[in-house]
C-alpha positions in Angstrom: 129.1 103.5 95.3 129.2 100.7 97.9 126.3 99.6 100.1 126.8 98.6 103.8 125.4 95.1 103.9 125.0 93.9 107.5 124.1 90.4 106.3 123.0 88.5 103.2 121.4 85.1 103.2 118.8 82.9 101.6 115.8 81.5 103.4 112.0 81.8 103.0 110.1 85.0 103.3 108.7 85.1 106.9 106.1 87.7 106.1 104.5 89.8 103.4 102.8 88.8 100.2 105.5 86.2 99.4 105.5 84.6 102.8 106.7 81.0 102.7 108.5 81.5 99.3 112.2 81.3 98.8 114.0 84.6 99.0 117.4 86.3 99.0 117.7 88.8 101.9 120.0 91.8 101.7 120.0 93.6 105.1 121.5 97.1 105.1 123.1 98.8 108.0 121.4 101.8 109.6 118.0 102.9 110.7 116.4 106.3 111.4 113.9 104.8 113.9 114.2 103.1 117.3 111.2 100.9 117.8 110.6 99.4 121.2 110.2 95.8 119.8 112.9 96.0 117.0 114.6 92.6 116.5 117.4 93.9 114.3 118.9 96.6 116.6 122.3 95.0 116.1 122.2 96.3 112.4 120.7 99.7 113.1 123.7 101.8 114.3 125.9 103.7 112.0 128.9 101.8 113.2 127.3 98.3 113.0 129.6 95.7 111.3 128.9 95.5 107.6 130.4 94.4 104.3 130.7 97.1 101.7 129.4 95.8 98.4 128.8 97.4 95.0 125.5 97.0 93.2 127.3 94.7 90.8 128.5 92.5 93.7 125.0 92.3 95.2 123.5 91.4 91.8 126.2 88.7 91.3 125.5 87.3 94.7 121.7 87.2 93.9 122.5 85.5 90.6 124.7 82.9 92.3 121.8 81.6 94.4 119.4 80.8 91.5 116.6 82.3 93.7 114.2 84.8 92.1 112.8 86.8 95.0 115.0 89.5 96.6 114.0 91.3 99.8 115.9 94.5 100.6 115.6 95.1 104.3 117.4 96.6 107.3 117.8 98.7 109.2 116.1 100.9 106.7 117.0 100.3 103.1 115.6 103.6 101.8 118.4 105.4 103.7 120.9 104.0 101.1 121.8 106.6 98.5 121.0 105.6 94.9 119.0 102.5 96.0 117.1 102.9 92.7 120.2 101.9 90.8 120.4 98.6 92.7 116.7 97.8 92.3 116.9 98.5 88.6 119.9 96.2 88.2 118.2 93.4 90.2 115.0 93.7 88.3 116.8 93.8 84.9 118.6 90.6 86.0 115.3 88.8 86.4 114.6 89.2 90.1 111.4 90.2 91.9 112.4 92.9 94.3 110.6 93.8 97.5 111.6 96.6 99.8 110.7 96.4 103.4 110.6 99.9 104.7 109.6 101.4 108.0 107.1 103.9 106.6 109.0 107.1 107.6 110.6 107.8 104.2 108.8 108.7 101.0 108.7 105.9 98.4 107.5 108.2 95.6 110.7 108.2 93.5 111.1 104.5 93.6 107.4 103.8 93.1 107.3 105.9 89.9 110.3 104.2 88.3 109.8 102.3 85.1 111.3 99.2 86.8 109.2 99.3 90.0 109.9 97.2 93.1 107.1 96.2 95.4 106.9 97.7 98.9 106.0 96.4 102.3 105.5 99.5 104.4 105.1 99.4 108.1 102.8 101.7 110.0 104.4 102.0 113.4 101.6 101.8 116.0 101.7 103.6 119.4 103.5 100.8 121.3 106.4 101.2 118.9 107.2 104.7 120.2 107.7 105.8 116.6 104.2 106.6 115.3 105.0 110.3 115.0 107.5 109.5 112.2 104.9 107.9 109.9 104.4 109.4 106.4 100.9 108.6 105.3 101.7 110.5 102.0 103.2 107.1 101.0 99.7 105.8 100.5 99.4 107.9 97.3 101.9 105.6 95.7 100.8 102.1 96.8 99.2 99.5 94.4 98.0 96.0 94.6 101.5 94.7 94.5 102.3 96.5 97.8 101.6 95.8 101.4 100.9 97.9 104.5 101.8 96.0 107.7 100.7 96.8 111.2 102.9 95.2 113.9 100.7 95.2 117.0 101.5 94.7 120.7 98.3 95.7 122.4 94.6 96.4 122.0 95.5 100.1 121.8 97.7 99.3 118.8 94.9 97.3 117.1 92.4 100.1 117.6 94.8 102.5 115.9 95.4 100.1 113.0 91.7 99.9 112.4 91.5 103.7 112.2 94.3 104.0 109.7 93.0 101.1 107.6 89.6 102.7 107.3 90.8 106.3 107.0 93.0 105.6 104.0 90.8 102.8 102.5 93.9 100.6 102.5 91.9 97.4 101.8 91.0 98.6 98.4 94.5 99.9 97.6 96.9 97.2 98.7 97.3 94.1 100.8 96.9 94.7 104.5 98.4 92.5 107.3 98.3 92.7 111.1 101.1 90.8 112.9 101.7 90.4 116.6 104.8 91.7 118.4 106.3 88.3 119.2 105.6 87.5 122.9 103.5 90.6 123.6 100.1 89.7 122.3 98.4 86.4 121.4 97.5 85.9 117.7 94.1 84.8 118.9 93.5 88.2 120.4 94.2 89.8 116.9 91.8 87.3 115.3 89.1 88.3 117.9 89.7 92.0 117.1 89.5 91.5 113.3 86.2 89.6 113.8 84.8 92.2 116.1 85.6 95.1 113.8 84.6 93.1 110.7 87.9 94.0 109.0 87.2 92.2 105.8 90.3 91.8 103.6 92.7 92.3 106.5 95.0 89.3 107.0 96.6 88.0 110.2 100.2 87.2 109.6 102.7 85.5 111.9 106.4 85.8 111.4 107.1 82.3 110.1 110.8 82.4 110.8 110.2 83.0 114.5 108.1 79.8 114.7 110.4 77.6 112.5 113.7 78.7 114.1 114.8 80.2 117.4 113.2 83.8 117.5 116.7 85.2 118.1 118.4 83.4 115.3 120.0 85.5 112.6 120.3 84.7 108.9 116.9 83.0 108.6 
């Protein structure tokens, strides 16, 4: 079994519970969604350029960096067959594994593994064009080590995020973040909304890598 890796690199986590910490990024080719604001469209098509690597080769790369955190991203990492074998191997080798997933694929099998990775699940809001693909059944499996992330580009998006947060009691089940679509909404507007709605426990999060480096820069 070989995994199509569109890029691999080391940097800091730009978002999620480990934002600001060193991390290894393994970005897989291919995605089943087509969000309007996607910043990795270059990796999403089935014929995108990729390096075919075995689980053993990915684990060896991770070990060579001497960095503990591993983020599996995409594209959509849960499209990869037997992704659980890779997460098991990475965890057994001493890594903390986070899976960034778009929220359209059930996490149940991975979430119930003995060696459990953590999850950062997107909820795609209306402006993404992909809200109809969201699987809220995933919220049955989330724990305090997981995150639900709402990437918002408008007041309409923020209002829907508040509905989902309250309906599924996400604050008491996991970490919850609201992030702006870069260049579409001001972070201050999100803060104003969180204040107005008294969304205690919800965190504003900015994509650190887009402020540190050029927003279009890859490999960071």
